[in-house]
PyMOL Python script that loads the backbone (N, CA, C, O; Angstrom):
from pymol import cmd

cmd.read_pdbstr("""\
ATOM      1  N   MET A   1       1.069  -0.722   0.223  1.00  0.00           N
ATOM      2  CA  MET A   1      -0.487  -0.256  -0.120  1.00  0.00           C
ATOM      3  C   MET A   1       1.004   1.596   0.171  1.00  0.00           C
ATOM      4  O   MET A   1       1.947   1.980   0.863  1.00  0.00           O
ATOM      5  N   LYS A   2       0.322   1.903  -0.710  1.00  0.00           N
ATOM      6  CA  LYS A   2       1.712   3.452  -0.937  1.00  0.00           C
ATOM      7  C   LYS A   2       1.080   4.079   0.115  1.00  0.00           C
ATOM      8  O   LYS A   2      -0.012   3.771   0.592  1.00  0.00           O
ATOM      9  N   GLY A   3       2.125   5.353   0.601  1.00  0.00           N
ATOM     10  CA  GLY A   3       1.787   5.972   1.808  1.00  0.00           C
ATOM     11  C   GLY A   3       0.604   7.569   1.587  1.00  0.00           C
ATOM     12  O   GLY A   3      -0.439   7.461   0.943  1.00  0.00           O
ATOM     13  N   LYS A   4       0.804   8.201   1.891  1.00  0.00           N
ATOM     14  CA  LYS A   4       0.000   9.238   1.611  1.00  0.00           C
ATOM     15  C   LYS A   4       0.861  10.604   0.746  1.00  0.00           C
ATOM     16  O   LYS A   4       0.526  11.456  -0.077  1.00  0.00           O
ATOM     17  N   THR A   5       2.486  10.128   1.675  1.00  0.00           N
ATOM     18  CA  THR A   5       3.167  11.168   0.534  1.00  0.00           C
ATOM     19  C   THR A   5       3.108  10.775  -0.989  1.00  0.00           C
ATOM     20  O   THR A   5       2.559  11.515  -1.804  1.00  0.00           O
ATOM     21  N   GLN A   6       3.649   9.676  -1.314  1.00  0.00           N
ATOM     22  CA  GLN A   6       3.609   8.750  -2.459  1.00  0.00           C
ATOM     23  C   GLN A   6       2.327   9.082  -3.173  1.00  0.00           C
ATOM     24  O   GLN A   6       2.628   9.644  -4.226  1.00  0.00           O
ATOM     25  N   ARG A   7       1.168   8.983  -3.057  1.00  0.00           N
ATOM     26  CA  ARG A   7      -0.239   9.228  -3.712  1.00  0.00           C
ATOM     27  C   ARG A   7      -0.328  10.684  -3.641  1.00  0.00           C
ATOM     28  O   ARG A   7      -1.491  11.025  -3.858  1.00  0.00           O
ATOM     29  N   TYR A   8       0.326  11.522  -3.455  1.00  0.00           N
ATOM     30  CA  TYR A   8       0.440  13.095  -3.715  1.00  0.00           C
ATOM     31  C   TYR A   8       1.382  13.152  -4.504  1.00  0.00           C
ATOM     32  O   TYR A   8       1.019  13.691  -5.550  1.00  0.00           O
ATOM     33  N   TYR A   9       2.723  12.768  -4.512  1.00  0.00           N
ATOM     34  CA  TYR A   9       3.432  12.735  -5.817  1.00  0.00           C
ATOM     35  C   TYR A   9       3.093  11.999  -7.198  1.00  0.00           C
ATOM     36  O   TYR A   9       3.267  12.544  -8.288  1.00  0.00           O
ATOM     37  N   ASP A  10       2.627  10.793  -7.048  1.00  0.00           N
ATOM     38  CA  ASP A  10       1.331  10.216  -8.161  1.00  0.00           C
ATOM     39  C   ASP A  10       0.824  11.035  -8.779  1.00  0.00           C
ATOM     40  O   ASP A  10       0.866  11.302  -9.980  1.00  0.00           O
ATOM     41  N   ALA A  11       0.119  11.638  -7.628  1.00  0.00           N
ATOM     42  CA  ALA A  11      -1.361  12.954  -8.449  1.00  0.00           C
ATOM     43  C   ALA A  11      -0.990  14.083  -9.161  1.00  0.00           C
ATOM     44  O   ALA A  11      -1.654  14.662 -10.021  1.00  0.00           O
ATOM     45  N   ASN A  12       0.441  14.441  -8.624  1.00  0.00           N
ATOM     46  CA  ASN A  12       1.451  15.713  -9.083  1.00  0.00           C
ATOM     47  C   ASN A  12       2.837  15.550  -9.246  1.00  0.00           C
ATOM     48  O   ASN A  12       3.764  15.607  -8.439  1.00  0.00           O
ATOM     49  N   PRO A  13       2.778  15.284 -10.736  1.00  0.00           N
ATOM     50  CA  PRO A  13       4.260  14.884 -11.109  1.00  0.00           C
ATOM     51  C   PRO A  13       4.624  16.164 -11.306  1.00  0.00           C
ATOM     52  O   PRO A  13       5.849  16.062 -11.373  1.00  0.00           O
ATOM     53  N   GLU A  14       4.396  17.155 -11.425  1.00  0.00           N
ATOM     54  CA  GLU A  14       4.827  18.696 -11.277  1.00  0.00           C
ATOM     55  C   GLU A  14       6.162  18.785 -10.083  1.00  0.00           C
ATOM     56  O   GLU A  14       7.369  19.013 -10.163  1.00  0.00           O
ATOM     57  N   ALA A  15       5.198  18.470  -8.966  1.00  0.00           N
ATOM     58  CA  ALA A  15       5.872  18.468  -7.282  1.00  0.00           C
ATOM     59  C   ALA A  15       6.719  17.169  -7.439  1.00  0.00           C
ATOM     60  O   ALA A  15       7.537  17.073  -6.524  1.00  0.00           O
ATOM     61  N   LYS A  16       6.759  16.197  -8.285  1.00  0.00           N
ATOM     62  CA  LYS A  16       7.293  15.200  -7.683  1.00  0.00           C
ATOM     63  C   LYS A  16       9.015  15.451  -8.779  1.00  0.00           C
ATOM     64  O   LYS A  16      10.135  15.052  -8.462  1.00  0.00           O
ATOM     65  N   ALA A  17       8.563  16.319 -10.201  1.00  0.00           N
ATOM     66  CA  ALA A  17       9.785  16.525 -10.834  1.00  0.00           C
ATOM     67  C   ALA A  17      10.648  17.706  -9.871  1.00  0.00           C
ATOM     68  O   ALA A  17      11.862  17.584  -9.706  1.00  0.00           O
ATOM     69  N   LYS A  18      10.000  18.658  -9.367  1.00  0.00           N
ATOM     70  CA  LYS A  18      10.260  19.404  -8.364  1.00  0.00           C
ATOM     71  C   LYS A  18      11.049  18.373  -7.104  1.00  0.00           C
ATOM     72  O   LYS A  18      12.265  18.517  -6.973  1.00  0.00           O
ATOM     73  N   LYS A  19      10.531  17.648  -6.466  1.00  0.00           N
ATOM     74  CA  LYS A  19      11.629  16.858  -5.668  1.00  0.00           C
ATOM     75  C   LYS A  19      12.620  16.444  -6.104  1.00  0.00           C
ATOM     76  O   LYS A  19      13.677  16.980  -5.773  1.00  0.00           O
ATOM     77  N   ALA A  20      12.607  15.510  -6.866  1.00  0.00           N
ATOM     78  CA  ALA A  20      13.301  14.648  -7.655  1.00  0.00           C
ATOM     79  C   ALA A  20      14.796  15.660  -7.699  1.00  0.00           C
ATOM     80  O   ALA A  20      15.875  15.302  -7.228  1.00  0.00           O
ATOM     81  N   LYS A  21      14.546  16.892  -8.338  1.00  0.00           N
ATOM     82  CA  LYS A  21      15.410  18.269  -8.799  1.00  0.00           C
ATOM     83  C   LYS A  21      16.266  18.331  -7.742  1.00  0.00           C
ATOM     84  O   LYS A  21      17.389  17.826  -7.753  1.00  0.00           O
ATOM     85  N   TYR A  22      15.670  19.076  -6.603  1.00  0.00           N
ATOM     86  CA  TYR A  22      15.862  18.807  -5.173  1.00  0.00           C
ATOM     87  C   TYR A  22      16.562  18.073  -4.519  1.00  0.00           C
ATOM     88  O   TYR A  22      17.551  18.636  -4.051  1.00  0.00           O
ATOM     89  N   ASP A  23      16.431  16.813  -4.243  1.00  0.00           N
ATOM     90  CA  ASP A  23      16.883  15.492  -3.782  1.00  0.00           C
ATOM     91  C   ASP A  23      18.463  15.018  -4.682  1.00  0.00           C
ATOM     92  O   ASP A  23      19.383  14.378  -4.174  1.00  0.00           O
ATOM     93  N   SER A  24      18.414  15.543  -6.102  1.00  0.00           N
ATOM     94  CA  SER A  24      19.549  15.643  -6.698  1.00  0.00           C
ATOM     95  C   SER A  24      20.512  16.544  -6.153  1.00  0.00           C
ATOM     96  O   SER A  24      21.597  16.205  -5.681  1.00  0.00           O
ATOM     97  N   GLU A  25      20.201  17.363  -6.212  1.00  0.00           N
ATOM     98  CA  GLU A  25      20.945  18.743  -5.812  1.00  0.00           C
ATOM     99  C   GLU A  25      21.861  17.943  -4.306  1.00  0.00           C
ATOM    100  O   GLU A  25      23.027  17.550  -4.336  1.00  0.00           O
ATOM    101  N   PHE A  26      21.145  17.896  -3.392  1.00  0.00           N
ATOM    102  CA  PHE A  26      20.801  17.717  -1.706  1.00  0.00           C
ATOM    103  C   PHE A  26      22.088  16.704  -1.697  1.00  0.00           C
ATOM    104  O   PHE A  26      23.016  16.902  -0.913  1.00  0.00           O
ATOM    105  N   GLN A  27      22.089  15.468  -2.731  1.00  0.00           N
ATOM    106  CA  GLN A  27      22.733  14.385  -2.566  1.00  0.00           C
ATOM    107  C   GLN A  27      24.127  14.285  -3.181  1.00  0.00           C
ATOM    108  O   GLN A  27      24.946  13.366  -3.165  1.00  0.00           O
ATOM    109  N   LYS A  28      24.154  15.511  -3.732  1.00  0.00           N
ATOM    110  CA  LYS A  28      25.676  15.777  -3.951  1.00  0.00           C
ATOM    111  C   LYS A  28      26.387  17.181  -3.274  1.00  0.00           C
ATOM    112  O   LYS A  28      27.334  17.747  -3.820  1.00  0.00           O
ATOM    113  N   LYS A  29      25.762  17.652  -1.973  1.00  0.00           N
ATOM    114  CA  LYS A  29      26.383  18.164  -1.103  1.00  0.00           C
ATOM    115  C   LYS A  29      27.013  17.297  -0.680  1.00  0.00           C
ATOM    116  O   LYS A  29      26.634  16.137  -0.520  1.00  0.00           O
ATOM    117  N   ARG A  30      28.953  18.133  -0.244  1.00  0.00           N
ATOM    118  CA  ARG A  30      30.287  17.129  -0.068  1.00  0.00           C
ATOM    119  C   ARG A  30      29.290  16.685   1.358  1.00  0.00           C
ATOM    120  O   ARG A  30      29.398  15.460   1.413  1.00  0.00           O
ATOM    121  N   GLU A  31      28.351  17.165   2.555  1.00  0.00           N
ATOM    122  CA  GLU A  31      28.561  16.716   3.671  1.00  0.00           C
ATOM    123  C   GLU A  31      27.904  15.231   3.451  1.00  0.00           C
ATOM    124  O   GLU A  31      28.466  14.203   3.828  1.00  0.00           O
ATOM    125  N   GLN A  32      26.691  15.261   2.817  1.00  0.00           N
ATOM    126  CA  GLN A  32      25.584  13.982   2.618  1.00  0.00           C
ATOM    127  C   GLN A  32      27.010  13.077   1.023  1.00  0.00           C
ATOM    128  O   GLN A  32      27.158  11.862   1.154  1.00  0.00           O
ATOM    129  N   VAL A  33      27.585  13.562   0.155  1.00  0.00           N
ATOM    130  CA  VAL A  33      28.267  12.402   0.003  1.00  0.00           C
ATOM    131  C   VAL A  33      29.489  11.532   1.253  1.00  0.00           C
ATOM    132  O   VAL A  33      29.847  10.372   1.052  1.00  0.00           O
ATOM    133  N   LYS A  34      29.923  12.260   2.347  1.00  0.00           N
ATOM    134  CA  LYS A  34      30.569  11.892   3.233  1.00  0.00           C
ATOM    135  C   LYS A  34      29.868  11.163   4.174  1.00  0.00           C
ATOM    136  O   LYS A  34      30.515  10.226   4.641  1.00  0.00           O
ATOM    137  N   LYS A  35      28.727  11.304   4.604  1.00  0.00           N
ATOM    138  CA  LYS A  35      28.286  10.357   5.423  1.00  0.00           C
ATOM    139  C   LYS A  35      27.895   9.126   4.401  1.00  0.00           C
ATOM    140  O   LYS A  35      28.320   7.997   4.643  1.00  0.00           O
ATOM    141  N   ARG A  36      27.103   9.375   3.293  1.00  0.00           N
ATOM    142  CA  ARG A  36      27.249   7.869   2.405  1.00  0.00           C
ATOM    143  C   ARG A  36      28.321   7.265   2.331  1.00  0.00           C
ATOM    144  O   ARG A  36      28.221   6.047   2.183  1.00  0.00           O
ATOM    145  N   VAL A  37      29.125   7.606   2.371  1.00  0.00           N
ATOM    146  CA  VAL A  37      30.878   7.148   2.201  1.00  0.00           C
ATOM    147  C   VAL A  37      31.415   6.238   3.318  1.00  0.00           C
ATOM    148  O   VAL A  37      32.137   5.244   3.240  1.00  0.00           O
ATOM    149  N   GLU A  38      30.599   7.141   4.884  1.00  0.00           N
ATOM    150  CA  GLU A  38      30.736   6.926   5.901  1.00  0.00           C
ATOM    151  C   GLU A  38      29.917   5.055   5.914  1.00  0.00           C
ATOM    152  O   GLU A  38      30.321   3.949   6.274  1.00  0.00           O
ATOM    153  N   ALA A  39      28.872   5.490   5.422  1.00  0.00           N
ATOM    154  CA  ALA A  39      28.051   4.694   5.798  1.00  0.00           C
ATOM    155  C   ALA A  39      27.872   3.125   4.895  1.00  0.00           C
ATOM    156  O   ALA A  39      27.561   2.029   5.361  1.00  0.00           O
ATOM    157  N   ASN A  40      28.190   3.494   3.476  1.00  0.00           N
ATOM    158  CA  ASN A  40      28.640   2.435   3.021  1.00  0.00           C
ATOM    159  C   ASN A  40      30.019   1.475   3.098  1.00  0.00           C
ATOM    160  O   ASN A  40      30.099   0.258   2.931  1.00  0.00           O
ATOM    161  N   ARG A  41      31.014   2.391   3.391  1.00  0.00           N
ATOM    162  CA  ARG A  41      32.477   1.567   4.436  1.00  0.00           C
ATOM    163  C   ARG A  41      32.150   0.579   5.472  1.00  0.00           C
ATOM    164  O   ARG A  41      32.527  -0.593   5.480  1.00  0.00           O
ATOM    165  N   PHE A  42      31.149   1.374   6.658  1.00  0.00           N
ATOM    166  CA  PHE A  42      30.849   0.546   8.074  1.00  0.00           C
ATOM    167  C   PHE A  42      30.179  -0.435   7.335  1.00  0.00           C
ATOM    168  O   PHE A  42      30.872  -1.452   7.382  1.00  0.00           O
ATOM    169  N   ASN A  43      29.196  -0.617   6.694  1.00  0.00           N
ATOM    170  CA  ASN A  43      28.290  -1.646   6.351  1.00  0.00           C
ATOM    171  C   ASN A  43      29.186  -2.743   5.246  1.00  0.00           C
ATOM    172  O   ASN A  43      28.679  -3.863   5.176  1.00  0.00           O
ATOM    173  N   ARG A  44      30.232  -2.562   4.540  1.00  0.00           N
ATOM    174  CA  ARG A  44      31.512  -3.440   3.725  1.00  0.00           C
ATOM    175  C   ARG A  44      32.037  -4.068   4.934  1.00  0.00           C
ATOM    176  O   ARG A  44      32.208  -5.281   4.809  1.00  0.00           O
ATOM    177  N   ASN A  45      32.357  -3.544   6.134  1.00  0.00           N
ATOM    178  CA  ASN A  45      33.364  -4.263   7.043  1.00  0.00           C
ATOM    179  C   ASN A  45      32.772  -4.191   8.161  1.00  0.00           C
ATOM    180  O   ASN A  45      33.527  -3.890   9.086  1.00  0.00           O
ATOM    181  N   ASN A  46      31.620  -4.366   8.452  1.00  0.00           N
ATOM    182  CA  ASN A  46      30.686  -4.915   9.180  1.00  0.00           C
ATOM    183  C   ASN A  46      30.445  -6.137   9.178  1.00  0.00           C
ATOM    184  O   ASN A  46      29.513  -6.299   8.390  1.00  0.00           O
ATOM    185  N   PRO A  47      31.040  -7.997  10.020  1.00  0.00           N
ATOM    186  CA  PRO A  47      30.699  -8.586  10.343  1.00  0.00           C
ATOM    187  C   PRO A  47      28.736  -9.109  10.181  1.00  0.00           C
ATOM    188  O   PRO A  47      28.115  -9.772   9.350  1.00  0.00           O
ATOM    189  N   ASN A  48      28.340  -8.361  11.486  1.00  0.00           N
ATOM    190  CA  ASN A  48      27.142  -8.409  11.107  1.00  0.00           C
ATOM    191  C   ASN A  48      26.368  -7.603  10.232  1.00  0.00           C
ATOM    192  O   ASN A  48      25.243  -7.284  10.617  1.00  0.00           O
ATOM    193  N   SER A  49      26.799  -7.189   9.040  1.00  0.00           N
ATOM    194  CA  SER A  49      26.031  -6.737   7.771  1.00  0.00           C
ATOM    195  C   SER A  49      25.743  -7.721   6.513  1.00  0.00           C
ATOM    196  O   SER A  49      26.458  -7.735   5.511  1.00  0.00           O
ATOM    197  N   THR A  50      25.021  -8.239   6.630  1.00  0.00           N
ATOM    198  CA  THR A  50      24.518  -9.270   5.362  1.00  0.00           C
ATOM    199  C   THR A  50      23.506  -8.410   4.269  1.00  0.00           C
ATOM    200  O   THR A  50      22.581  -7.678   4.620  1.00  0.00           O
ATOM    201  N   LYS A  51      23.856  -8.644   3.080  1.00  0.00           N
ATOM    202  CA  LYS A  51      22.892  -8.336   1.697  1.00  0.00           C
ATOM    203  C   LYS A  51      21.793  -8.972   2.291  1.00  0.00           C
ATOM    204  O   LYS A  51      21.860 -10.161   2.604  1.00  0.00           O
ATOM    205  N   GLY A  52      20.741  -8.266   2.484  1.00  0.00           N
ATOM    206  CA  GLY A  52      19.076  -8.527   2.069  1.00  0.00           C
ATOM    207  C   GLY A  52      18.917  -8.931   3.856  1.00  0.00           C
ATOM    208  O   GLY A  52      17.887  -9.560   4.102  1.00  0.00           O
ATOM    209  N   ASP A  53      19.621  -8.697   4.806  1.00  0.00           N
ATOM    210  CA  ASP A  53      19.324  -8.484   6.146  1.00  0.00           C
ATOM    211  C   ASP A  53      18.060  -7.194   6.696  1.00  0.00           C
ATOM    212  O   ASP A  53      17.655  -7.048   7.849  1.00  0.00           O
ATOM    213  N   GLY A  54      17.727  -6.539   5.701  1.00  0.00           N
ATOM    214  CA  GLY A  54      16.560  -5.624   6.449  1.00  0.00           C
ATOM    215  C   GLY A  54      17.619  -4.335   7.217  1.00  0.00           C
ATOM    216  O   GLY A  54      16.998  -3.332   7.567  1.00  0.00           O
ATOM    217  N   MET A  55      18.765  -4.335   7.413  1.00  0.00           N
ATOM    218  CA  MET A  55      19.376  -3.439   8.299  1.00  0.00           C
ATOM    219  C   MET A  55      20.252  -2.251   7.916  1.00  0.00           C
ATOM    220  O   MET A  55      21.100  -2.589   7.090  1.00  0.00           O
ATOM    221  N   ASP A  56      20.303  -1.112   8.220  1.00  0.00           N
ATOM    222  CA  ASP A  56      20.914   0.140   7.460  1.00  0.00           C
ATOM    223  C   ASP A  56      21.707   0.647   8.739  1.00  0.00           C
ATOM    224  O   ASP A  56      21.378   0.880   9.902  1.00  0.00           O
ATOM    225  N   ALA A  57      23.191   0.735   7.841  1.00  0.00           N
ATOM    226  CA  ALA A  57      23.826   1.971   8.468  1.00  0.00           C
ATOM    227  C   ALA A  57      23.312   3.125   8.613  1.00  0.00           C
ATOM    228  O   ALA A  57      23.249   4.047   7.800  1.00  0.00           O
ATOM    229  N   SER A  58      22.903   3.055   9.787  1.00  0.00           N
ATOM    230  CA  SER A  58      22.547   4.743  10.680  1.00  0.00           C
ATOM    231  C   SER A  58      23.570   5.267  11.460  1.00  0.00           C
ATOM    232  O   SER A  58      24.469   4.786  12.151  1.00  0.00           O
ATOM    233  N   HIS A  59      23.059   6.772  11.062  1.00  0.00           N
ATOM    234  CA  HIS A  59      24.216   7.975  11.439  1.00  0.00           C
ATOM    235  C   HIS A  59      23.079   8.343  13.002  1.00  0.00           C
ATOM    236  O   HIS A  59      22.358   9.330  12.853  1.00  0.00           O
ATOM    237  N   LYS A  60      22.978   7.744  14.100  1.00  0.00           N
ATOM    238  CA  LYS A  60      22.504   7.718  15.341  1.00  0.00           C
ATOM    239  C   LYS A  60      23.238   8.341  16.380  1.00  0.00           C
ATOM    240  O   LYS A  60      24.106   7.559  16.768  1.00  0.00           O
ATOM    241  N   GLY A  61      23.263   9.529  17.060  1.00  0.00           N
ATOM    242  CA  GLY A  61      23.549   9.960  18.376  1.00  0.00           C
ATOM    243  C   GLY A  61      25.071  10.177  18.016  1.00  0.00           C
ATOM    244  O   GLY A  61      25.802  10.209  19.005  1.00  0.00           O
ATOM    245  N   GLY A  62      25.761  10.349  16.654  1.00  0.00           N
ATOM    246  CA  GLY A  62      26.759  10.761  16.754  1.00  0.00           C
ATOM    247  C   GLY A  62      27.862   9.479  15.914  1.00  0.00           C
ATOM    248  O   GLY A  62      28.928   9.651  15.323  1.00  0.00           O
ATOM    249  N   LYS A  63      27.286   8.549  16.102  1.00  0.00           N
ATOM    250  CA  LYS A  63      28.365   7.490  15.512  1.00  0.00           C
ATOM    251  C   LYS A  63      27.173   6.405  14.846  1.00  0.00           C
ATOM    252  O   LYS A  63      26.048   6.233  15.313  1.00  0.00           O
ATOM    253  N   ILE A  64      27.934   5.519  13.243  1.00  0.00           N
ATOM    254  CA  ILE A  64      27.087   4.631  13.030  1.00  0.00           C
ATOM    255  C   ILE A  64      26.794   3.209  13.103  1.00  0.00           C
ATOM    256  O   ILE A  64      27.558   2.294  12.799  1.00  0.00           O
ATOM    257  N   VAL A  65      25.557   3.121  13.556  1.00  0.00           N
ATOM    258  CA  VAL A  65      24.929   1.977  14.086  1.00  0.00           C
ATOM    259  C   VAL A  65      23.917   0.912  13.168  1.00  0.00           C
ATOM    260  O   VAL A  65      23.228   1.240  12.202  1.00  0.00           O
ATOM    261  N   LEU A  66      24.029  -0.293  13.700  1.00  0.00           N
ATOM    262  CA  LEU A  66      23.314  -1.178  12.054  1.00  0.00           C
ATOM    263  C   LEU A  66      21.759  -0.595  13.033  1.00  0.00           C
ATOM    264  O   LEU A  66      21.571  -0.464  14.242  1.00  0.00           O
ATOM    265  N   GLU A  67      20.785  -0.338  11.715  1.00  0.00           N
ATOM    266  CA  GLU A  67      19.167  -0.154  12.503  1.00  0.00           C
ATOM    267  C   GLU A  67      18.691  -0.413  11.612  1.00  0.00           C
ATOM    268  O   GLU A  67      19.093  -0.296  10.455  1.00  0.00           O
ATOM    269  N   ARG A  68      17.235  -1.027  12.222  1.00  0.00           N
ATOM    270  CA  ARG A  68      16.093  -1.686  11.432  1.00  0.00           C
ATOM    271  C   ARG A  68      16.043  -0.347  10.159  1.00  0.00           C
ATOM    272  O   ARG A  68      16.239   0.858  10.318  1.00  0.00           O
ATOM    273  N   ALA A  69      15.678  -1.177   8.798  1.00  0.00           N
ATOM    274  CA  ALA A  69      15.584   0.029   7.582  1.00  0.00           C
ATOM    275  C   ALA A  69      14.540   0.466   7.705  1.00  0.00           C
ATOM    276  O   ALA A  69      14.315   1.448   6.998  1.00  0.00           O
ATOM    277  N   SER A  70      13.332  -0.048   8.688  1.00  0.00           N
ATOM    278  CA  SER A  70      11.770   0.649   8.601  1.00  0.00           C
ATOM    279  C   SER A  70      11.966   1.756   9.448  1.00  0.00           C
ATOM    280  O   SER A  70      11.445   2.816   9.100  1.00  0.00           O
ATOM    281  N   THR A  71      12.689   1.712  10.611  1.00  0.00           N
ATOM    282  CA  THR A  71      12.888   2.892  11.992  1.00  0.00           C
ATOM    283  C   THR A  71      13.868   3.709  10.824  1.00  0.00           C
ATOM    284  O   THR A  71      13.401   4.600  10.115  1.00  0.00           O
ATOM    285  N   ASN A  72      14.921   3.375  10.768  1.00  0.00           N
ATOM    286  CA  ASN A  72      16.058   4.655   9.773  1.00  0.00           C
ATOM    287  C   ASN A  72      15.425   5.441   8.944  1.00  0.00           C
ATOM    288  O   ASN A  72      15.580   6.647   9.134  1.00  0.00           O
ATOM    289  N   ARG A  73      14.637   5.050   7.925  1.00  0.00           N
ATOM    290  CA  ARG A  73      13.764   5.766   6.555  1.00  0.00           C
ATOM    291  C   ARG A  73      12.467   6.449   7.598  1.00  0.00           C
ATOM    292  O   ARG A  73      12.250   7.632   7.333  1.00  0.00           O
ATOM    293  N   ALA A  74      11.888   6.063   8.348  1.00  0.00           N
ATOM    294  CA  ALA A  74      10.826   6.525   8.748  1.00  0.00           C
ATOM    295  C   ALA A  74      10.887   7.714   9.769  1.00  0.00           C
ATOM    296  O   ALA A  74       9.874   8.205  10.267  1.00  0.00           O
ATOM    297  N   ARG A  75      12.440   8.222  10.095  1.00  0.00           N
ATOM    298  CA  ARG A  75      12.262   8.667  11.314  1.00  0.00           C
ATOM    299  C   ARG A  75      12.519  10.297  10.277  1.00  0.00           C
ATOM    300  O   ARG A  75      13.286  10.519   9.340  1.00  0.00           O
ATOM    301  N   GLY A  76      11.404  11.272  11.041  1.00  0.00           N
ATOM    302  CA  GLY A  76      11.428  12.921  10.538  1.00  0.00           C
ATOM    303  C   GLY A  76      10.193  12.497   9.335  1.00  0.00           C
ATOM    304  O   GLY A  76       9.787  13.475   8.707  1.00  0.00           O
ATOM    305  N   GLY A  77       9.694  11.430   9.036  1.00  0.00           N
ATOM    306  CA  GLY A  77       8.847  11.109   8.178  1.00  0.00           C
ATOM    307  C   GLY A  77       7.279  11.155   8.739  1.00  0.00           C
ATOM    308  O   GLY A  77       6.877  11.239   9.899  1.00  0.00           O
ATOM    309  N   ALA A  78       6.474  11.062   7.366  1.00  0.00           N
ATOM    310  CA  ALA A  78       5.036  11.181   7.836  1.00  0.00           C
ATOM    311  C   ALA A  78       4.398  10.210   8.963  1.00  0.00           C
ATOM    312  O   ALA A  78       3.325  10.307   9.559  1.00  0.00           O
ATOM    313  N   GLN A  79       5.509   9.160   9.058  1.00  0.00           N
ATOM    314  CA  GLN A  79       4.786   8.360  10.062  1.00  0.00           C
ATOM    315  C   GLN A  79       4.889   9.003  11.833  1.00  0.00           C
ATOM    316  O   GLN A  79       4.110   9.129  12.778  1.00  0.00           O
ATOM    317  N   ARG A  80       5.953   9.207  11.624  1.00  0.00           N
ATOM    318  CA  ARG A  80       6.192  10.162  12.957  1.00  0.00           C
ATOM    319  C   ARG A  80       5.379  10.838  13.658  1.00  0.00           C
ATOM    320  O   ARG A  80       5.683  11.372  14.726  1.00  0.00           O
ATOM    321  N   ARG A  81       4.440  10.874  13.209  1.00  0.00           N
ATOM    322  CA  ARG A  81       3.279  11.591  13.876  1.00  0.00           C
ATOM    323  C   ARG A  81       1.997  10.931  14.419  1.00  0.00           C
ATOM    324  O   ARG A  81       1.122  11.620  14.942  1.00  0.00           O
TER     325      ARG A  81
END
""", "prot")
cmd.dss("prot")
cmd.show_as("cartoon", "prot")
cmd.util.cbc("prot")
cmd.orient("prot")
C-alpha cells in the first residue's frame, strides 16, 4: 500500500519532478557524500551486516550503528506524527 506522500506525488507530477531535482542537488553536497561513504564503508566492513538482512547503517547519536531499515527511513517522516 502506498503512503500519503507517494499518493500525492503520483497525483502531482510537477511536484514530483521538483522534489527529484531538489533531492539530486542535496545528495551532491559534500556533507551528504561524506555521510554516504561512511555508511557504505561501515556496511562493507561490518561482519554483522549482510545483504538482504533489512538493516541500514544509520548515523545515530554521532556514531554509525546498524538499525532496522524501516525505523531508520521513517525517522522524521510522515509516520512520526
